N, C-alpha and C positions, 0 to 999 in steps of 0.2 A: 671741717677739720679730717684729715685723713693722714692713715701712719701709714710706714715702709722699713720693717724690720726684715734685716739683710746676715744671717750665720752664715758664719763662714770658719774656717781651718783658723785657732786660733796659732800663735808663730810658738806656744809653746807645745803643739804636736811635733811625736817625736818623728823621723821619716821610721816609714813599715810598719808603721800604727797600722791594721786592718782597716778601710775604709779611709783612711786620710786623703787626702785629696793628693794628694801626689798619686795614690793608690786610687784612687773615685768617691772622697766625702765629697759629697753635692756639697754648695752651694745651698740655701737655704733661702728663697726671699718669696717675700709676705706682705700685701700692697692692701692698700684701702678696702678693697671688694672682703679681703679676709678677717682683717682685723677690725675689734667693737672697741677696744680698755686697750688703754696705756697707762700705769702709776708706776711712776718710781720712788723707791725709798730711801731714805738713810733712817737708818735705826742703829743708834747708840746707848751706852747703857744708863736706864734713867734712875742711878739711885748715885752720882757724880752734884756736885757742887760745882764741880769744871770741865770745861770740852776735854769727851775722856780720848782717849785713845785707840779702845776696842769700836769700831764702827760694823757697819754692816751694809755694803751696797746695794738695793732688791730691784727688779725692776718684775711687774706684773701684767701680762698678758692676755686678753680676751679674744678670741674667732671666731671665723664658722668652718666647717667642715665642710665642704664643698663636697654635695654627688659629683660623680665619676663623668668625665663628658668630656669634648671632643681636644678640650684648651688643654687637661692635665693639670690644673692648680689643684685637681685633689694632693696628689703628688709632694709638692710639699708639704703641707700640712701632718702627712706622714710619716716622712720625714724628720719634722719635730718630735713627733711623739717615738722616731728611734732612738734618738739621741736622747732623750727622754727619762728613756730605761733602762739605760748604758749605766755602768755601776763606774763608781773611781775611782778602780786601778788601772783601766787606758786612759791615757792624755786626751783622747779623741770625746774622750766624756764636757773635756771643759775647751768653750766657742767663744770664737770673737764674734760679739751681737753688736748690732749698731740699731740702733732706734730713733728712726724720725718722724715728728711732730711735722706734718703740710698742713698750713691754711693759707688760702687763697693764692698755691703760688709760692709763696714762704717757710724755710725751715725755720719753725719756731724755738725748736729744742732739735741737738742732731746728740746721742748718748749715747757713748762708745765705749762700751765693756768690752776687754782685749782676753779676756778669760775666766770669762762667763761657768757656770754651771744649772743645771735640773737642780735648784728643790725642791719644787712642786708641779707636777701634773696630771688634770683631768680631761676625762671626757665624758660628754652628754651628747645620746642621741632621742630623736622625738620620732616617730612613727608618723605626726602629726603635721612636722612641714619639709622631710627627707632631707632634715641638712640636720648637722653635728655640732657642740659648738663643745669650744677646747680650751683649760685655762692654763696659763706659763704661769713658774714664778721663777726667773733669774736670780741667781748673786753670783757678786764676785768672789772669783779668788780671794781670802781674805791679805793674803802679801802679795796682792799687785791692786791694791788697791791707789795707791797712786800711779798704776798705768791710766785711770780711765776718765776721759776724754768728755767734755760740756761746749757743744759750742750753739746757737743758733743767731735768728734774724739775719737770715741771707736770702737773697731772692737763687732758684732753684733755674738753671738755664733751657732754654723755648728746648722741647723736644720737635724735632724734625721729622 
């Protein structure tokens, strides 16, 4: 099983925000060599006797921070770190995140969170492995829960 994660500008990003894609916000793409764990979660109030309206949709992602090399893949995880440290006062803190879970050429699940922001982020490094690890928890903006899309069970196009 593998994963592909794309993090790009949210449609709510205002024109002119520093680092917005029209001014240079990079699209971040992480693949099977970068991502080791993906967990999606729906969290609702536990003390209700019926389905509540107050829910959180979250995703937890773990991956590798690869040492710099000629392929420059380490830049992608650095951009994730940069996004994590933005505060909520700038619209670029909210991003459109696409998470694909792939097995045997089939997309088992595709989650689209069009207004996601970072809740928690950590990095761990060890002198024994030469690489680091990161853990990222994102959450869909509460007033945009209805905009989430979940798809799956379709075959990927054959790469040329």
